[in-house]
N, C-alpha and C positions, 0 to 999 in steps of 0.2 A: 559571522553571517546573521545570527539572531542573538538577541540578548539572552543570557542564561544558558547558552548551548556550550557544551564542552568542546575543546579544540579537537579532540579525537573524533567525536561524532560529526563535527563540521567537516573534517577531512573525508570521512566516509560518505557523507551526503554529497559533497562536491563531486565525488567520483561518479555518481549516478545522474548528475544534472547534465546529461548529454542530449543532443537533439533527437536521438532515437527514443528517448524516454519522455522528455518534457520540453516545452517551449520556454520554460523558466530557467534562468541561470542565477549564479550566486549574486550577481549585481542586482537582480530583482529584489532580493530580500534585504539588501543593503539600502535600498531606496524607499522602502515601505515604512510608514509610521505605525508604531505599535503602542498598545496600551497593556501595561504589565499589571498583573494582580496575583494574589495568592489563590491557590485552589480552595482555600477556606473563606475567601471574601464573600460577602453577601452579593456583591456585584457579579461574581462568577456564577453563583447559584441562580441569580436572576435571569441569566441568559441560558441556563441549562447545564451548567457544569457542577458536579458534586464530587468532592473528595470524601469518600466514605470511610477510609481507614488509612493509617500509615503516616509517615512523615510528609511535610508540606510539599507542594508542587507549584512550580512557576507556570503561570498561564499567560500567553501572549496572544492578543486578538487585535484585529485591525478595526473593529467597530465594537466598542464596549456596550452598546445598547441593543445590538441586533441579536435575537435569539439564534442559537446554533442547534437546538434539539434537546436530546437527553443523553448526556455523557457522564458515566459513573466511573471514577478512577480509584483504584486501590494501589497504594505504594508500599514497597518494602525497603526501598533505599532512598537516598537523598540526591539532590542536584538534577532532578528530572524536569523536563519541559514539555508542555502541551501548547502547540501553536495552531491557530485557526485564522485563515484569511477569509473572514466572513463579511467583507464589505458589500458583496453583491448577493449574498445568500438569500435565496427564496425557498430553498429546500430545507432538509433537516438531516441531522446525523444522530443516529441512535447507537451507542457503543458502550460496551463493558471493557474497561482497560485495566490490566494488572501489570505493574512495573515492579518487578522484584529487585532489580539491580540499581546501581547508581549511575547518574550522568547519562541517561537515555533521553531520546527526543522523539516526539510524535508530531508530525507535521501534516495538517490537512489544508490543502489549497482550495481555491474557489471550486465548489462542486457544481456550479452552474444554476441557471434559472430552472427551478423545479426539480433540481437534483435530489437524490436520496441515497444515503449510505447507511446500511445496517451491518454493524460489526457485532456479531453475537459475542465474540470474545477476542480481544487482542491480548496475548499473554507473552510478555517479554521477560525472559527468565534470567538474563545475564546483564553484565555491566556494559555501558557505552553502546547500546543498541539503538536502532532507529526504524521508524516507519515513515516513508515519504508517500503522500497521496497526491497524485497529479491533478491538474486542472480538468474539471468536467468528468472525472472518473466516478462511477456509481457502483453500488453493490446492493442487490436485492437481499442478500444475507450471506455472510461468510465468517470464517473463524481463522485467525492467524496466530501461529505460535513460533517463537524464536528462541534458539539456543545459541550460545557462543558469544564471547566478548567481541565487540567491534563489528558485529554483523547486523544485517537488517533486511527489510523488504521495501522495494520501491514499486509502487503501482503507477504506471505511466498515464499520461494524459488520455482522457476519453476511453479509458478501459471500462468494460462492462462485466461485472461479476454476478453470476446468477446465484440463486438460492442454494444453500447447503454446501458451498465450496469450502474446502479446507486447504490452507497454505501452511506447510511446515518446512522449515529450512534444515531439518535433520531427520534422522530415522526413528525418532521417538525414544528408543532404548538402544544401548550399545549391544552388539553381538561379539562374542568372544570365542576364539578357538580353544577348545578344552584341552587339546594336547600341548599347545604352546603357551596358553594363557594370554595371548595377544588379542587386542581389540581388532576386529575386522569391520569392513564397510567404510563408507565415505564419511569424512568429517563434515560438520555443519558448514554451510556456506550461505552467503547472501542470495536472496531471490529477487529477480528483477523482471517485471512485466513491462515491455516496451509499449509504445503508443498503440491505442486502438486495438487492444487485445480483448477477446471475448472468451470467458471461461464458462462453459455450460454447466447446467445444474448438477450438483453433487460431485463435481470434479475434485480430485485430490492431487495437489502438487506437493511432492515429497522430495525436498532437497534437489530440485531440478535445475537450479541455476538461473537460466534466462529463457523467457518466452518472447520470441521475436515480434517485431512490429506487425500488426494486422492479423496475427495468428488466431485461430479458433481451436479451442479445446472442447471436444465432444462431451456430452453429458455422461457422468459416472466413469470418466476416464481416470486412469492412474498415470501421472506424468512423473518420471524419475530421472529424466535427462533433458538437456536443452532442446528447445523447439525453435526451428528456423522461422524467419519472417514469412508471412503470407502463405501459410499452409493450414490445412485441417489435420489435427491429430485426434485419434480416438482409440479406445480399447484399453485393455488391462494386460500388459503394459501398453501405453499409448504408442501408436505408430502413425506415420504420415499416410493419410488417405487420399489427399489431393493437394496439388501445388498451384501457385499463382492464383490464390483465392483470398478474399477477405470478406467482411460483413458490413452491412449498412442497416440503418434503422428503418428505412423505407422497405416495404415488402418487395417492391418491384425493381428498384434501382438503387445503386450506391451514389451518394451525392459527390459532386466534384470536390468538396471539402474533405470528405472521408477518403476519397481516392488519393488526394494530395497528401493526407496525413500518413498514408502507408507507402508513399513514394511512387504513385502511378499517376499518369496524366489524365486529364478529363477526357471523357468519351467524345468523339466527334459529334457535333450537333447539339451538345449540352444535354 
């Protein structure tokens, strides 16, 4: 699908390239022209990518002259890939990325005109992990941490992530039954945000699985299980507060494009 991507990661990413997550399909990536460079190349540094420590990193961009922002990468393993579709970028990406394992991939698609992504920390702890960032998705500020081989996080098209959001695909530390010695709790799993999801300020997604299309997560909510499409969840733990709702960027109405993105028809009279 992309040069330098391991077959295992490609298989994992193909599974999340569904219409509920993104308008992009595997064929899109096979038709795009890429410019490949090392994370240590001066050309990479000139557009805002710095490999600050560790083994080399393959970088694939669609425009080798267009600045991407300020991306700092630290690697602990080999065979890792950073991909940016920056052909149309007018916004910027500020990110601190740590890749401890081997053969992982971080994919940022077009963030849109004036788009902005702040990743305080992307910490990928295991081998063959992935981050997929959909078209037009933005983040005021968030932190993502991944555990477990062959797992990842997918951020759907047009997602909006508020400041202080944490996304974790595991429970941080294992719990053990002292009588049996067995580990208890859920195993790490991939986390998927579908299209047009809004995560409110300081929300914590903790191994929740999937957040459905158009869903809204309230500020400072703790989400530990899947969220259905077009609902508001809030609280600790988060519970459904209202159904058949979504959000729009205009204060007074939801655009027809936004309604279509979550599977609802336009309102009569436009």
